[in-house]
C-alpha positions as CSV (number, residue, x, y, z in Angstrom):
1,X,-126.7,72.2,-14.9
2,X,-126.2,74.3,-11.7
3,X,-125.3,78.0,-12.0
4,X,-121.7,79.2,-11.3
5,X,-121.3,81.9,-8.7
6,X,-118.2,83.3,-10.4
7,X,-117.7,82.3,-14.0
8,X,-114.2,82.5,-15.5
9,X,-113.4,84.9,-18.3
10,X,-113.3,81.9,-20.8
11,X,-116.8,80.9,-19.6
12,X,-118.1,84.4,-20.0
13,X,-116.6,84.6,-23.4
14,X,-118.4,81.5,-24.6
15,X,-121.7,82.9,-23.4
16,X,-121.0,86.2,-25.1
17,X,-120.3,84.4,-28.4
18,X,-123.6,82.4,-28.1
19,X,-125.4,85.7,-27.6
20,X,-123.6,87.3,-30.6
21,X,-124.5,84.3,-32.8
22,X,-128.1,84.6,-31.7
23,X,-128.3,88.3,-32.4
24,X,-126.7,87.9,-35.8
25,X,-129.4,85.5,-36.6
26,X,-132.1,87.9,-35.4
27,X,-133.4,85.4,-32.8
28,X,-134.8,86.0,-29.3
29,X,-134.0,84.3,-26.1
30,X,-137.5,82.8,-26.2
31,X,-136.7,81.2,-29.5
32,X,-133.4,79.7,-28.1
33,X,-135.3,78.5,-25.0
34,X,-137.8,76.7,-27.2
35,X,-135.1,75.0,-29.1
36,X,-133.4,73.7,-25.9
37,X,-136.6,73.0,-23.9
38,X,-135.6,75.5,-21.2
39,X,-137.0,78.7,-19.8
40,X,-135.5,82.0,-21.1
41,X,-133.8,82.7,-17.8
42,X,-131.6,79.7,-18.2
43,X,-130.7,80.8,-21.7
44,X,-129.8,84.2,-20.4
45,X,-127.6,82.6,-17.8
46,X,-125.9,80.6,-20.4
47,X,-125.2,83.7,-22.4
48,X,-123.8,85.3,-19.3
49,X,-121.5,82.4,-18.6
50,X,-123.3,81.7,-15.3
51,X,-124.7,78.4,-16.5
52,X,-122.8,75.7,-18.4
53,X,-124.0,74.5,-21.8
54,X,-123.3,71.2,-23.4
55,X,-121.6,70.7,-26.8
56,X,-124.8,69.2,-28.1
57,X,-126.8,72.3,-27.3
58,X,-124.2,74.5,-28.9
59,X,-124.5,72.6,-32.1
60,X,-128.3,72.8,-31.9
61,X,-128.2,76.6,-31.5
62,X,-125.6,77.0,-34.3
63,X,-127.6,74.9,-36.7
64,X,-130.8,76.9,-36.0
65,X,-129.0,80.2,-36.1
66,X,-127.8,79.2,-39.6
67,X,-124.2,79.5,-38.6
68,X,-122.2,77.6,-41.3
69,X,-118.7,78.3,-39.9
70,X,-117.8,74.8,-38.7
71,X,-114.4,75.8,-37.4
72,X,-116.0,78.6,-35.2
73,X,-118.7,76.2,-33.9
74,X,-116.2,73.5,-33.0
75,X,-114.1,76.1,-31.2
76,X,-117.1,77.0,-29.1
77,X,-117.7,73.4,-28.5
78,X,-114.2,73.0,-27.2
79,X,-114.7,76.0,-24.9
80,X,-117.7,74.2,-23.4
81,X,-115.6,71.2,-22.4
82,X,-115.3,71.5,-18.6
83,X,-113.9,68.0,-17.9
84,X,-110.1,68.9,-17.7
85,X,-109.1,70.4,-14.4
86,X,-106.1,72.4,-15.5
87,X,-103.2,73.4,-13.2
88,X,-104.5,76.9,-12.4
89,X,-107.6,75.6,-10.7
90,X,-105.5,74.7,-7.6
91,X,-105.1,78.5,-7.0
92,X,-108.8,79.2,-7.1
93,X,-109.9,81.0,-3.9
94,X,-106.3,81.7,-3.0
95,X,-105.5,84.3,-5.7
96,X,-107.6,86.9,-7.6
97,X,-109.6,85.4,-10.4
98,X,-108.0,87.7,-12.9
99,X,-104.6,86.0,-12.4
100,X,-106.2,82.7,-13.2
101,X,-108.0,84.1,-16.2
102,X,-104.7,85.2,-17.7
103,X,-103.2,81.8,-17.2
104,X,-106.2,80.2,-18.8
105,X,-106.2,82.6,-21.8
106,X,-102.5,81.9,-22.4
107,X,-103.0,78.1,-22.2
108,X,-105.7,78.0,-24.8
109,X,-104.2,80.5,-27.2
110,X,-102.7,79.4,-30.5
111,X,-100.3,82.3,-30.5
112,X,-99.3,85.1,-28.1
113,X,-98.0,88.6,-28.7
114,X,-97.4,91.2,-26.1
115,X,-95.6,94.5,-25.5
116,X,-94.3,95.8,-22.2
117,X,-93.0,99.2,-21.3
118,X,-92.1,98.9,-17.7
119,X,-91.8,95.2,-16.7
120,X,-90.2,92.1,-18.3
121,X,-93.1,90.0,-19.7
122,X,-94.5,87.6,-17.0
123,X,-93.8,84.6,-19.2
124,X,-90.1,85.5,-19.2
125,X,-89.6,86.6,-15.6
126,X,-87.3,84.9,-13.1
127,X,-88.7,84.0,-9.7
128,X,-86.6,86.7,-7.9
129,X,-87.7,89.4,-10.4
130,X,-91.3,88.5,-10.0
131,X,-91.0,88.5,-6.2
132,X,-89.6,92.0,-6.3
133,X,-92.6,93.2,-8.4
134,X,-95.2,91.7,-6.1
135,X,-93.4,92.9,-3.0
136,X,-93.7,96.5,-4.2
137,X,-97.5,96.3,-4.4
138,X,-99.6,98.8,-2.4
139,X,-101.3,98.0,-0.2
140,X,-98.6,95.6,0.7
141,X,-99.3,91.9,0.2
142,X,-98.6,89.4,3.0
143,X,-95.4,87.5,2.4
144,X,-97.4,84.3,1.9
145,X,-99.4,85.8,-0.9
146,X,-96.3,87.2,-2.6
147,X,-94.9,83.7,-2.6
148,X,-98.1,82.2,-3.9
149,X,-98.2,84.8,-6.8
150,X,-94.6,84.0,-7.6
151,X,-95.3,80.3,-7.8
152,X,-98.4,80.9,-10.0
153,X,-96.4,83.2,-12.3
154,X,-93.7,80.6,-12.8
155,X,-96.3,77.9,-13.4
156,X,-97.7,80.0,-16.2
157,X,-94.4,79.7,-18.0
158,X,-95.0,76.0,-18.8
159,X,-97.0,77.2,-21.8
160,X,-93.6,77.8,-23.4
161,X,-92.3,74.4,-22.4
162,X,-95.2,72.0,-22.8
163,X,-95.1,69.1,-25.2
164,X,-98.9,68.8,-25.6
165,X,-100.5,70.2,-27.6
166,X,-97.4,72.2,-28.5
167,X,-95.4,75.1,-27.0
168,X,-97.2,78.3,-27.9
169,X,-95.6,80.7,-30.3
170,X,-94.7,83.8,-28.4
171,X,-93.7,87.2,-29.7
172,X,-92.6,89.6,-26.9
173,X,-91.8,93.3,-27.5
174,X,-90.1,95.1,-24.6
175,X,-89.1,98.7,-24.3
176,X,-85.5,99.3,-23.5
177,X,-86.4,101.1,-20.2
178,X,-88.0,97.9,-18.9
179,X,-84.5,96.4,-19.3
180,X,-82.9,99.2,-17.3
181,X,-85.3,99.4,-14.3
182,X,-83.6,97.5,-11.5
183,X,-86.5,95.7,-9.8
184,X,-84.9,93.8,-6.9
185,X,-81.5,95.4,-7.4
186,X,-78.5,95.0,-9.7
187,X,-77.9,91.3,-9.2
188,X,-81.5,90.2,-9.7
189,X,-81.8,92.4,-12.7
190,X,-78.6,91.1,-14.2
191,X,-79.8,87.5,-13.8
192,X,-83.1,88.4,-15.3
193,X,-81.5,89.9,-18.4
194,X,-79.3,86.8,-18.9
195,X,-82.4,84.7,-18.5
196,X,-84.1,86.7,-21.2
197,X,-81.2,86.1,-23.6
198,X,-81.3,82.3,-22.8
199,X,-85.1,81.9,-23.3
200,X,-85.1,84.1,-26.4
201,X,-83.0,81.4,-28.1
202,X,-85.9,79.0,-28.2
203,X,-87.3,78.6,-31.7
204,X,-90.9,79.5,-30.7
205,X,-89.9,82.6,-28.7
206,X,-89.4,85.9,-30.6
207,X,-88.1,88.6,-28.2
208,X,-87.6,92.1,-29.7
209,X,-86.5,95.3,-27.9
210,X,-87.7,98.9,-28.7
211,X,-84.7,101.1,-28.2
212,X,-85.1,104.5,-26.5
213,X,-84.0,106.2,-29.7
214,X,-87.3,105.1,-31.3
215,X,-89.0,107.9,-29.5
216,X,-92.7,108.0,-29.1
217,X,-94.7,104.8,-29.6
218,X,-98.4,103.8,-29.6
219,X,-99.9,102.4,-26.4
220,X,-97.4,104.2,-24.1
221,X,-98.1,103.3,-20.5
222,X,-100.0,100.1,-21.4
223,X,-99.0,96.5,-21.1
224,X,-100.8,94.5,-23.7
225,X,-101.3,90.8,-24.3
226,X,-102.9,89.7,-27.6
227,X,-104.0,86.0,-27.5
228,X,-104.9,84.5,-30.8
229,X,-107.8,82.1,-30.4
230,X,-108.5,78.8,-32.2
231,X,-110.3,81.0,-34.8
232,X,-109.9,84.7,-35.4
233,X,-113.3,85.5,-34.0
234,X,-112.0,84.3,-30.6
235,X,-109.0,86.5,-30.4
236,X,-108.7,88.4,-27.0
237,X,-106.7,91.3,-25.7
238,X,-105.8,91.5,-22.0
239,X,-104.7,94.9,-20.6
240,X,-103.0,95.4,-17.3
241,X,-104.4,98.1,-15.0
242,X,-103.9,99.2,-11.4
243,X,-107.1,97.3,-10.4
244,X,-106.4,94.1,-12.3
245,X,-106.5,92.8,-15.8
246,X,-109.1,93.9,-18.3
247,X,-110.3,91.7,-21.2
248,X,-111.6,93.0,-24.5
249,X,-112.6,91.3,-27.8
250,X,-114.6,93.9,-29.6
251,X,-113.4,93.9,-33.2
252,X,-112.6,97.6,-33.2
253,X,-110.4,97.1,-30.1
254,X,-108.7,94.0,-31.6
255,X,-107.9,95.9,-34.8
256,X,-106.4,98.7,-32.8
257,X,-104.1,96.5,-30.9
258,X,-103.1,94.5,-33.9
259,X,-102.0,97.8,-35.5
260,X,-100.1,98.6,-32.3
261,X,-98.3,95.3,-32.4
262,X,-97.5,95.6,-36.1
263,X,-95.9,99.0,-35.3
264,X,-93.8,97.5,-32.6
265,X,-92.7,94.7,-34.9
266,X,-91.6,97.3,-37.5
267,X,-89.7,99.5,-35.1
268,X,-88.1,97.0,-32.7
269,X,-84.6,95.5,-33.1
270,X,-84.2,92.1,-34.6
271,X,-84.0,89.2,-32.2
272,X,-80.2,89.0,-32.5
273,X,-79.7,92.7,-32.1
274,X,-82.1,92.7,-29.1
275,X,-80.0,90.0,-27.4
276,X,-76.9,92.0,-28.0
277,X,-78.4,95.1,-26.4
278,X,-79.7,93.0,-23.4
279,X,-76.2,91.5,-22.9
280,X,-74.7,95.0,-23.1
281,X,-77.0,96.3,-20.4
282,X,-76.4,93.2,-18.2
283,X,-72.6,93.7,-18.4
284,X,-73.0,97.2,-17.1
285,X,-74.9,96.2,-14.0
């Protein structure tokens, strides 16, 4: 199989899991290469996500690494399936890879949880609100790229509407100040808040607001997306930063952000009370 010049985050994650499985078994790349009939460089490239690997070879490695977790192995096999060309591929080369990686992460997640302190979550934004955010970027983006990013952001939201496999369960925690910052002006923000109330009525969307009275909170200044994988070993956290999204799946980091999300769940308002607060803010705009 040919090498990839720019592997996606999902492809790199598959490679990292193959490497972790090999190291847990105490095996070398030479040993893996011998099993697959390849040279060690190709095995290293597979573990870096630069070279594709077939489902059959994943099963060979797992069997010889004495990995008995069938659910985990089958989840890795599913990650190796490169046949579907999902919707985000049409933006490849036109938008930064990180934006596509987030869409891919959301699409394959079994559950999503996030908390936002400044913005409305991307999966719940209106087009005008998203446009106001992208238009404020520095250095300034060309109008055509702003529009392309808006289109891609709205396309991401189909993960909440899809029929197959199922709409993803989404829990969104939002700080009250994110509801009061008027991106795009009063009208756009009012429409955004009303849209939040509408979408939060869906049975698989759980929107909760952290009121300002709650005071200090963990993760202040961060925007966090926790994507539950097909098995717990494949959970991933995506963090927003000024230079793009960062992805982490070290267990210590996953545990930290699970604790953050548990704190937010305990201290935020109920979904009904959250909608009441959102409507109150919208009426005052």
